[in-house]
N, C-alpha and C positions, 0 to 999 in steps of 0.2 A: 294816195293809198300806198302803203309799203308792201312790196312784193316779198312774201316770206321765202319764196324759192330763191330770189336773188340774194337775200340775206344768208341763206344756207349754203349758197354756191361756194364762197371762199372757204368756208369751214370744210366742205367736202374736198376742195382742192388741197387744203393743208393735210387732211387725213390721207389723201392719196399719196402725197409726198412722203408722209411719215411711214405709210405702208411700204413704199418703195425702198425706204432706207432700212426699215425694220426686218422685212422678210429676208433680204440677203444676210443680215447679221444673224438672224435666227438660223438660217441654213448653215452659216459658218460655225455657229455654236454647236449644232448637232454634228457637224462634220468633225469638229475638234473632239467631241465626246467619243465618236467612233475611233478617231486616231489614238486617243488615250488607251482604248482597248487593244488596238493593233500593236502598240509598243510594249505590251506586257510580255515578259519572257515566259517560256513554257514551264520551267521549274525555277521559281524565285528563290534560289538557294542563298543561304546567308554566308556560306564560304565557297570558295572556288571548287573545292573537292567534295562538297556535300550537296545533296539534294534532299527534298522533304522526306523521301522514303528512308534514306540513311539516318536522318535525325530521328524519325519515328522508331525505326528498328533499334537504334541505340538506346532510346528511352525504355524499350521493353526488354532490354537485356536484364533489367531488374524485374523479376516476375512477382507481381502482387496479386495474382488471380486468387490465391488461397484466402487472402483477406476478405475479398468481396463474397466468395463462396461461403465463408464462415458466417458472415452477417446475414445473408439471404436465407441460409438453411437452419438458422438457430431458432426460428419461430414459425408458427403456422402462417400461411399467406394464401388461403383460399380466395378465389375471385371476390372482389368487392369488400375484402377485409384487410386489416393491418395497414392503416394509413401511415403508420410509422415508416414502412418500407417505401411508400410513395415519397415521403419527405426525405428519406435517406437518398433515394435515387436522384431526386431533384437537387439535393445539396451537393452530391458528387458531380453532377453535370455543371453546376455553378462553380464549384471549386476548380474544375478543369477548364474554365473559360467559356462555357456554353451559356447562352441565354436560355433559361429553363422556364417551363410552365407546366401546369396541370390542367387536363381537359376531362370533364366528367360526363358520363352518360347514365341514364336511368334505364336499367335493363332487367329482363325477366330471368331470374335464376332460381335454383332450388337448393336447399340445404338439408342435411340429414337430421331426422328426429329419432327414429327407432327402426329396428328391423329384426327378423329372425328367420331361420330356415330349419325345418325339422323333417326327418325321414321317419315314416311310420308305416305299420301294417294296418291297413284299413279293414274294419269289420262292419258287417251290415247291422249288427246290434249296437253300433256306436261305441263299442269297447275297443277303441284303437290302441295299438301297442307302439309306443315310441321306440324306435330303433337307433336313432342317432340325432343329436342336436349340434348343428354346425356352430363353431365358435364365432365365425365372422369377424375375427380380429387377428392381428399379427402378433407373434411372440415378442415379448420384451427381451432385449439382449443386453446383458450387462456391459458388453464391449462397446455398444453403440448408444450413446446418451439420448439421441433424438427418437429412439423407439419407445421411450417411457414418458410418463407425465400425464397430467390431467388435461392437457391441451391437444391431445392427439385427435386427428380427424377420423371419424368412423369410416368403415368400408361402405361405399355406396356408388351408384352410377347417377350422375346428374341428369335431371329431367325424367328419370324412371318414374312411372306413374305410381300413385299411392294405391295400395290394394292388399287384400289378404285372401289368397287363393289356395285351394287344395285340390290335387289331381294326381293321376298317374303321370309318369314322365318318360320322355324318350331322349336318346342321344342323337344329336344332329350334326356331328363333326364340327366344321368351322362355321356352320350356320350361313353359308353362302346361298344365293338364290338357287344355284345348281344343286347344292346339297339337299335343300328342301324339295326341289323338283324330283330328285332321285328317290327320296323317301316316299313321296306321293306315288311315283311310278311303281315302287315295290310294295305298295299297299300298307305302309306303316302309318298308323293313325296319328295325326297331328292336332286336329281340332279338339279343343277342350283339354289338351295336355299341357304340361310344362316342359319346355325345351331345355336340355342341358347341352351347352355349346362350349367348345374350347376357343380360346383366343387365337388369333392369327389370320393371315391372308387378307381380311377385309376389315374396315372400320367397325368397331363394336356396335355403334348405333344402327348400322345396317343389318347386323345380325338380329337385333331386336325387331327392326322393321319387318324383316322377312318372316321371323317367327310369328309376329302379330298378323301379317297378311295371310299366312297359311293356317291361321286359326288357333295358335297357341294362346293360353291365357296367362302365361308367365314365362320368364326365362332366367336361367342361371348361366353365367359365363365364367369359366375357370382357366387358369394357366396350366398347360400340360408340359411336363418335362421333356416330352418327345420333341418339342420345338426349341430345345436349348442347345442345338449343335453338338449333342453328345456330351456336354459338360454336366454329367449326372453322377450321383453316388455309385450307380451300377458300373460306371466306367472308372471308378477310383477317385472321383473328385469329392471332396468334403463340401457340405453346404456352407454358405455364408453364416457366421462371420469367420469360420475356420478354413474356408477354401473357396473355390471358384463357383461351385454349383449354387443353384437357386435354393434359398431357404424354403422349406416345405410350407411355411405359413404365409408366404408372400402373396399379397393380393393386389391385382391391378384395378385401381379405381379409374374413373373416366366419365366421359359424356356419352349419353345414349341418344344424342340428337341425330337426326337423319341428315348428315352433313352434305350428301350429294344433291339434296333438293335445293337448299340454300343455307349458307352459314349465317352467323350473326344472331342478333336477338330474334328469337322465334316469333315475337309479336310485332316486329317492325320491318318486314322484308323490304329492302331497297331504300330505306329511309333511316337517317341518323336518329338514334333513340334518345332524343333530348326530352326534357320535361314537357308534358302536355301533348306529346305526339299521339296521333291516333293509332290504336293498336288492333291487331287481328287475333283470332283464335290461334294458339301456338301449336295445335296438334297436326298441322301440315308437316312439321319437322320434329315433333316429340312423341314418345310412345303413349299408348293408352293402356298398356299392360305393365305390371310391376316386374322389376328385374333386379338381380343382385349379382355382384362379383364374388368370386370364390377362390380360395387357395386350393392347390392340388391336394393338400392334406385333408381339407374338408370335402373335396370332390370324391376322394378315393372310396369311402364306404357307400356313397350314393351310386357311383358307377359300378361297383362290385355287385350291387343288387340287380343289375341288368345282365350279368353274365348268363349267356345261353338263353336269354329272353328276347323274343322278337326275332330279328334276322341277323345273321352274321354279316360282317362288313369287309370290304377290300382292305388291303394293307395301307392304302392312302388315307383311310379313315382311322387308323390305329395310332394312338399316341405312345407315351412311354411310361404309363403307370403300371407298376408291378401288380400282377394278380387281376388285371382288368382285360377282358377280351373285346370290349367296345361294341358289344351287341346293341342293336337299336332300341330294344325294349318295345313296348312297355312291359313291365312285369305286373301280372294281375294282382290287384289289391295292395301294391306297394306304391305309396303316395308320398309326395312332398307337400308340405305346407310352407308357402312363401309369403312373408309379410314385409311390407316396406312402407314407411311413412316419411314424407319429406315436406318441408315448408316451401311452397312456391310463392315468390314475392317479386315485386319491382324494387330494385335497390341500386344505389349508385356504384359505378366502377370508375377507375381513375387511370387514364393514360398520362405518362410523363414524357415531355419533349425537351430536347436540348438542341440548340441551333448555333452554328457558326455561319454568319452571312458571307456569301461569296461575292466576288467581283461581278459575276453574272447572276443576277437575282432571278432571271427567267429560267434557270436550269438548276434543279434541286436533286440531290441524292438522299434517299432515306435509308437508314440502317435500323432494323427493328429486332427486338427480342421481347418475349412476353415474360412477365414477372410472377404471375400467379402460379400456384402449384396445388395439387390435390392433397398434399401432405405437409408435415412440418419441414421436411427436408427439401427434396427437389434439387439435389446437387447436380444431377445431369439435366433433367427436364424440370424447369427451364434454366436453372441458375448457373449452369456452366456457361450458357449464352449470356446471362446477365453479367457474369464476371468478365467475359470477353468484351461486352459492350462498355463496361467501366474502364477496362484496360485500353480499349480503343480511344476513349475520351482522354485518358491520361497521356497516351502517345501523341495525340493531336495537340494536346496542351503544350507538350515540349516544342512543337512547331510554332504555335501562336506566340509563345514567349519570345521567339526570335524576331517577331514582327511579321511572320508569314500570314497570309490571308488566302484561303482557298479560291481557286478560279470559279468553282461552282459552290452554291450553298450546300452545306452538310447538315443533315438533321438526324439526330438519334431519337428513337421512339421506344419507350418501355411500355408495352401493351398490358392491359389488364383483361382478365376473363377469356383468355385464349382457350383455356382448357374446356370451357363449356361449349364452345363452337366458334372460335376465332372472333369473339365478340368485340373486344376493344378495337382491333384493327379494322374489322368490317364496318362498325358504326362510324369510325373515322373516315373510311373510304367512301361510305355512302353520304355522309354529311358534307364532305368537301370534294365531291366527285369532279366538278368542272375545274376547280383550282388545281387539283392533283393531275388531271389529264393535261392541263396546259403547262405545268411547270416541271413535273417529276420526270427525270430521264431514266432512272433505274431504282428498284427497291432491292436491298440486300437483307436477307433474313438469316438470323442465327438463333435457332431454337435450342436444340440439344447440341451444344458445341462439342461436348465430350461425353461419350458413353462407352467408348471402346477405342480401338486403335486403327480402325478402317475408315479412310477418308470417304465421305459421301459428298458428291457434287450434283446438284440439280439446278437447271436454269433454262431460261429462254435461249434458243439457239444463237441469237445475236450476241449473247454473253459467253459463248463457249470459248472463244479465243482469249478473252480476258482471263477466264478461269485458268486455262492451260498455261498461258504465258506467265502469269503471276505465280502459279504453283511451281514453276521451274526455278523461281528466284528465292524461294523460302526453304531453308534446310532445317532438319532436326538438330537439337543441341548435341554437340560433340559428334557430329555425323556429317558425311557428305551426301547422304540420301536426301533428295528434295521431296517436297510434297507431291510433285508430279510423278516421281519414281514410285512413291507409296501408292498412288492412285492407279497407275498403269499395272502395277503388280497384281492388284485386285480386279481391275475392271477392263484392262486393255486400253489401247491408245485413244480410241474414238468414242467411248461410251460415257456420256453424261446423261443423267437421268432426266426424264420428263417430269415436270412439276404437276402434281395432281391437286391434292388438298391435304388438310391435316395440320397446316401451320399458317402463319400470318401473311405469307405471300399471296394467298388465294384471292383476296379482294383486289390486289394490285394487278395481277396478271389476268385472272379469269373474268373480272368485272370491269376493270378500268383500262386494260390493254397496256400496262406499264411493264417493260422488261424486268424480270425478277430472277433472283437466284437464291439458293438455300445451301448452306454448307455446314459441315460438322463431322466429327469422328464418331462413327457408330460402332456398336458391338457386333462382332462376327466370330468366325471360327477361331478358336484359341483364346478368346477373351473371356474374362469372368462374366458370368450371367448378369445382365443388366436388369435390375429390379424396377421395371417400368411402373411408375405411379404407385409405388409401394413405400412404406415407411423406411425400407432399406435402401432407397435412393437417397442416401444421407451423406453428410460431410465425412463421416467415418468411412463409409464405403468408397467414396470417390478418392479419399486421401490415402487409403490403404490398398485398395484393389483396382478401382477404375482408372485413376491417374495419379499414382504416387509422385510427389514432387510437382504436380500440376504442369508438367512439361507439355502435354498436348493442349492444355488451355493456352499456354504461352505461344505455341506454334500457330494455333488457330487465330489468336488475336493479331499476330504478326501478318498472317495471310489476309485477314479481314482488312487491316489497315492498308496493305498494299493494293487491294482491290479498290478501296475507297479513294486512295490517292491517284491511282491511274485513271479512274473515272472522273475525278475532279480536275486534275491538272493537265491532262492531255487536251490540246486545243480542239482537235477533232474528236468527237465522241467515240469512245472505245466500243463501238457496236459494229459487228460484222454481219453482213446480210447473206453471204453465200452459204454459210452454215445453215441458215434458216431455210433457204431454198432447197438445199440437198435433203434436209430433214423432211420438208414437205413432200418431196418426191417419194421418199421412203415410206412416209405415212400413207400416201395415196396408193402406192403399190400394195402395201399391207391390207388396206381396205378392199382393194380390188380382189385380192386373194380370198377374202371372206365372202364375196358376192356369189350367189348361185350361178352356175354356168348357164342355166337356161334363161337368165336375164339378158344375156348378151344380144340375143336376137329379138328381144322385145322391141316393138315399135313405139317410140315415144315422141311427144311434141318437142320441137326444138327449144321452145321456151314455155315451160309449164305455167298454168294460171297462178300457181303459188309464187313463181318468180316475177310475174307481172305485179302481183300484190306487193312483193318485197320492194320492187322498183317504185311503185306508187307510194308506199309508206315512207320512202326516202325523202319525199317532199311534203309529207303531211305530219299529223300528230303521231307521236309514239304512244300507243295505248298504255304502255307500262310506265310511262313517266307522267301521264295525266293525273292530276290530283296530288302530286307529291307535295309534301309539307316541307317548306324551307324555313329555317329559323335564324334569320339575321345573318350577319356577316362574320366571316373569318372562322378560325377554329382555335384561336389562342385563348387559353384560360389560365388564370393564376389564382392561387389561394387554396383554401382547404375544401373539405367536402361540402356538398349541398349548395355550392355557388353555381347557380344555373347559367349566369351570363358567361359568354365566351370571350369577351374583350376585357381583360383586366391588366392593362399595362402592355409591356413589350414582349416580344417572343416570336416564334414561328407563326406567321399570321397570314391567313388567306385574304389578300386584299380584294375588296369588293364583294366578298361572300361567295359561297359555293356555286350559286346559279345566276350570278349577275355578271360573270366575266364574259367579255367578248371572245369569240372563238378565234383561233389563229387564222391569218390570211393564207389560205391554202394555195400552194403553187399549182399550176396546171397539172391535172392528172392525179392529184392526191386528195382524196376525200375521206374524211373520218366520220363514220356514222356517229350520230349523237351530237354533232356540232350543229349550229343553227341551220335550219332547213332551207333558208333562202340561198345558201351557198350552193353553187352548182357542183354536181358530181363530175366524174371523169367523162370525157368525150371519147366515144369508141370509134374514132375514124378509121383505125387500123386494127389488125390483129384478129384474134379468135371471135370476139363478140361482133366485130364488123362483118366477118364472114357469116355469122349466124343471122344477123339482121338482113344482109343482102339476100341470103337464101330464103328467108322468111318472105321478103317482099316479092321475090321472083315467083314463089309458089302462090302467093296471094293474088298476083297479077293473073295467074291462070285459074283462079278459083279453087285452089287446092289447100288443104290443111298442111302446114309445114311439118314433116315427119322425118325421123331418122331412127336408126337402131342404137340401142344403148352402147354397144361396143364401139360405135363410131364416136359417140360423145366421150366415152372413156379415153379413147386414143387422143382426141383433141385436147382434153384437159391435161393429159399426161404430157403432150407436146408443148402445151402452154407453159407448164412448170419447168420443163427442160430448157425452154428459151429463157424463162425467168432466171434460172440458175446461171445461165451464161451472162445475163445482164447484171446480176448481183456480183458475180466474180469481177466483172469489169468495174463496177461501181466501188467495190472494196479496194481495188487497185487505185482508183481515182482518189478515194479518201486517204489512202496511205500516202499518195503523192502530195496531197494538200498538207498533210501533217509534216512531211519532210520539208516541204517548202516553208512552212512556218518555222521549223527548226533552224533554217538558214536564212531567215527573213532579213537579217542584218546586211546580207549581200544583195538584197533586192532594191530596186529603185523605189522612190516614193510612190509612184503610181502603181507599180507592181504590188506593193504592200496593200494599197487600198483595194485593188482587184482581188488579191488573195483573201483579204478580210471578208469581203462579201461572198466569195465562193464558199468559205468555211461556214459563214452564217447560214447560207442556203443548204449546205450539206448537213449541218447539224439539225436544221429544221426537219429535213426528210428522215434522218436517222431517229430523231426523237419520236416522230409520229408514225414510224413504220409499223410498230406493233399495234397501234390503235386502229389501223385500217382493217385488222382482222376481227374487229368487234362487229357483231350483228345486232342491230338495234332491238329486235324482238326476242333475242336470246334463243336458247335451245328449246326444243319441244318439251313442254311440261316442266321445264327448268329455266324459266325466263331470266332468273337472276344471272345465270352463266351466259355471258355475252360473247366470249371468245370462240371462234369457229375452229381453231386449231387445237386449243387445250381446254380441258375442263376436268373436274373431279369425275372419276368413273362412276356412273350412276349406280352400279351394283358393287362397287368396291370402296368408294369414298377416298381412301388414301391414294391409291394408284391413279395416275393421270390417264385420261382417255385422249388419244390423238384423233383429230378430225371427228369430234364427238357426234355432231349432227349426222354425218354420213354413216359412221359406224353403227350408231343406234338405229338408223333406218334399215341397215342391212340386218342387224340382229332382230328387228321387228318384222323382217320380210316385207318391208314397205317400199316398193319400187318407186312410187310417186315421190316419196320424201327423199329417197336417195338421189333422184334426178334433181330435185329442188336444191339439195345441198351441193351437188356438183356445179350447178349454175351459180350459186352464191360464191363458192370458192373461186370459180373461174373469173367472176366479176372482180373480186378482190385482187386476184393476181394481175388481171389486165390493168386495173387502176395503178397498182404499184409499178408494173412494167413501164407504163408511160411516164410515171413520175421520175423514174431513174434513168431513162434513156437520154 
């Protein structure tokens, strides 16, 4: 009998020999791949005296921003419409050497059908007297061609409910939560009334939300000249088109979505809105009352009727309308009839992507601008940013023509439906969450690139130094003044804004934990009034008043390119952590200052039950992810509208799909919530949490419940962050040293190069995932979509960023238990990062 085992023995022996030969060859191959990366220079310049930035800036000495502005502003491009501009954007990306694609989502939008607003004197015998009928439209100006035609978009607020309501009305100032609370405290009736509110201070959707919550049955929001920095006819300024002042008929359109609850498609929270997705009721983030926007010309007769009616108001409630005393009202039997009808529908929107693949495919930089506008124009919002994005692509094309290839992959994104609630970017972020968290090192946002002459900078603190350093290198045309000089003149040396919400960085920072920034020139003192979301935000306005010669467009595009190139080409990621730690300490002390003094001596558990639950959930299911719908692989789409598939050829492609990526192999001490739960979190052998655990065990041994006072916990968390600041300062110096070593690598020995290579790999891994550590899997209380514990949209402001939102909201709610919970969560995050950087 033949023994099969004996027959197989020689084969196995041969296989062993082959493996012994193959494995070393495989190891050598991988080693050579790494070496090829090591030998790449920092700036692969084509000439000895030129680097990529010089080539880029030279290309932009020819300023073509006006061309792109003219194209985008010459036709209406409301969200989900005008596929011609989708094709134009894609064609420009392709012309300038990018691999371009289109990605569609089916989203919930509303479009205007009809509206009216009438002021009348009510009579019990139903013989009402009409006093005024609002025009609800902007004047046609012979000087400005985009203010006329049969393709103008009516004045409306997206997602405002359909309705026809009549009632007395009240004046509610800016419509903040505090304003409505003040009205209630003073006995002004709100329930059953229509609220007249002026624009400013908070996001318009939250004005509607608060009016609705306090019982109003409708709302009207108008632009008050008192908020125009004194640029008014009363101060000698003529209105547009003859001067700097606001045109009296200017109307601000916009979205009435409750942005601080969650952005994106109201019917698909947390899930990419692709065909066939399960949808929910949209009213968690959209109004149930009708609302209309109004010019101050139309608001004037309405507010005059409230003079000396109701209660007088403090000066802070008074605007700049002549002949109006801003009394609260209501005026007896003086009613408004508000009618609004919109078509609510599921309709496709289209993002456009352009990609230049980098040498390092695992590190991606995304630069985004939204394309849609509420009006035919949109010269500032958003198409000054659209022009800058095309100029960026043109400048980078000058580089690729020399044979240059970026070190990191560069992706341009032209978002759709930002205006309704950051929808295009949010759906993209939700659809490809895991891929983006694994690959993207930074997101750069340019929305309103130019609306004035005052530079605005907002960013994650890890990007502060990048913004400042590059601003010092860019000068204005025919001037020695740098962008940094311009910024310091307005803001001081160390002030860079916190990112809140209101633009497309929101999903990247607040939901995905990706370092983000937002830049642009905004309107301020001395500038012509910016006609936000009005027909007068037109090519004529931007070219004659906002930015004659498009010089600020050009400077912004140069600055944007310098940021992209420094992020792409620097071997060690241009992310600095000490700024983050110092900002954290500032935020913590600001939060402490808001705490009631009597809390300090409250006895608290060293580890609250909520913290135990948070720790347990770290290793279990995330209830907010359970049941998520995933739709295939990747996010590359090519072709026209209604193509539901996302893989159509080449382009920026999420390999393996959004939720099938393996998480990164975390180094000891660095744990990112949301990654696979089998991975171990940080081990707290030392430091603050070790002390807490030891104290807990000691008391438990004696049969006592571990207790301390809040003031002791506060001090310990403060000390932890101070130590963390020292650690980050040391780590920043270390990464600077690695970068300098890379720049002189030709002088290093072979083995020193190898060692340096892997040190840089490890450092870049920690830098890339640093921001992700601040994500809390369960999100904020009642706002689960917002995952970041350091930054979120202010729940009562929308636009303005809230720092340490969980902690601050607990303080505002006078909830000591939740405040302790968020202090524990923060300290755990810091402790984890501290260990990873030591």
